[in-house]
C-alpha positions in Angstrom: 0.0 0.0 0.0 3.1 2.3 0.3 3.1 2.8 -3.4 -0.4 4.4 -3.3 0.8 7.1 -0.9 4.0 7.7 -2.8 2.1 8.1 -6.0 -0.5 10.4 -4.4 2.4 12.6 -3.2 4.1 12.4 -6.6 1.0 13.6 -8.5 0.3 16.4 -6.0 3.9 17.5 -5.9 4.6 17.2 -9.6 1.4 18.7 -10.9 -1.0 20.3 -8.4 1.8 22.1 -6.5 3.9 23.1 -9.5 2.8 26.7 -10.1 3.0 28.1 -13.6 6.2 30.2 -13.1 8.1 27.1 -11.8 6.8 25.1 -14.8 7.9 27.7 -17.3 11.3 28.6 -15.6 12.6 25.3 -14.2 14.2 24.5 -17.5 16.1 27.8 -17.5 17.2 27.9 -13.9 18.9 25.3 -11.7 17.7 27.3 -8.7 14.0 27.1 -9.7 14.4 23.4 -10.7 15.7 23.0 -7.1 12.7 24.8 -5.7 10.5 22.4 -7.6 12.4 19.3 -6.4 12.1 20.6 -2.8 8.4 21.2 -3.1 8.0 17.8 -4.7 10.0 16.0 -2.0 8.2 17.8 0.8 4.8 16.9 -0.7 5.7 13.2 -1.0 7.0 13.4 2.6 3.8 14.9 3.9 1.4 12.6 2.0 3.4 9.5 3.0 3.1 10.7 6.6 -0.6 10.9 6.2 -0.4 7.2 5.1 1.6 6.5 8.2 4.8 5.9 6.2 8.0 7.3 7.6 10.5 8.3 4.9 14.1 8.2 6.0 16.6 10.9 5.2 18.1 8.5 2.5 14.7 8.2 0.8 14.2 11.9 0.9 17.6 12.4 -0.6 16.8 9.9 -3.4 13.5 11.7 -4.1 15.0 15.1 -4.3 18.1 14.1 -6.3 16.2 11.9 -8.8 13.6 14.6 -9.4 16.2 17.3 -9.7 18.1 15.2 -12.2 15.2 13.8 -14.3 13.3 17.0 -14.9 16.1 18.8 -16.9 16.0 16.0 -19.5 12.6 17.3 -20.5 12.5 20.9 -19.3 16.1 22.1 -20.0 17.6 19.9 -22.7 14.6 18.5 -24.5 16.1 15.0 -24.5 12.8 13.6 -23.2 10.1 14.7 -25.7 7.0 13.3 -24.0 5.7 13.8 -20.5 4.8 10.2 -20.1 8.5 9.2 -20.4 9.3 11.7 -17.7 6.5 10.3 -15.5 7.7 6.7 -16.1 11.1 7.6 -14.8 9.7 9.3 -11.7 7.3 6.4 -11.0 10.2 3.9 -11.4 12.1 5.7 -8.7 9.0 5.5 -6.4 8.5 1.8 -7.2 12.1 1.1 -6.4 11.8 3.0 -3.1 8.6 1.1 -2.3 10.3 -2.3 -3.0 13.8 -1.8 -1.6 13.7 0.9 1.0 10.4 0.8 2.8 
């Protein structure tokens, strides 16, 4: 059931809490990309907590780092052309966390 809470946090953090200026500027600024990764990680942390799942500092570091590194492949460099590929990568990280670290 952990994956449910991780995915809920993911979709809130990656879509609902990504305001327009972050969406438009994260590909131009590492700082703004970092803000997005922080908001994303914090959202997953809070939602997981609602589901009574404690995320370790290691898991939080993996969430932040992976999100910070994956997003530029689409937003900055255009290597990833479709959002669904970006989302598969993020969800794969969450699945690995649910399988190996929780």
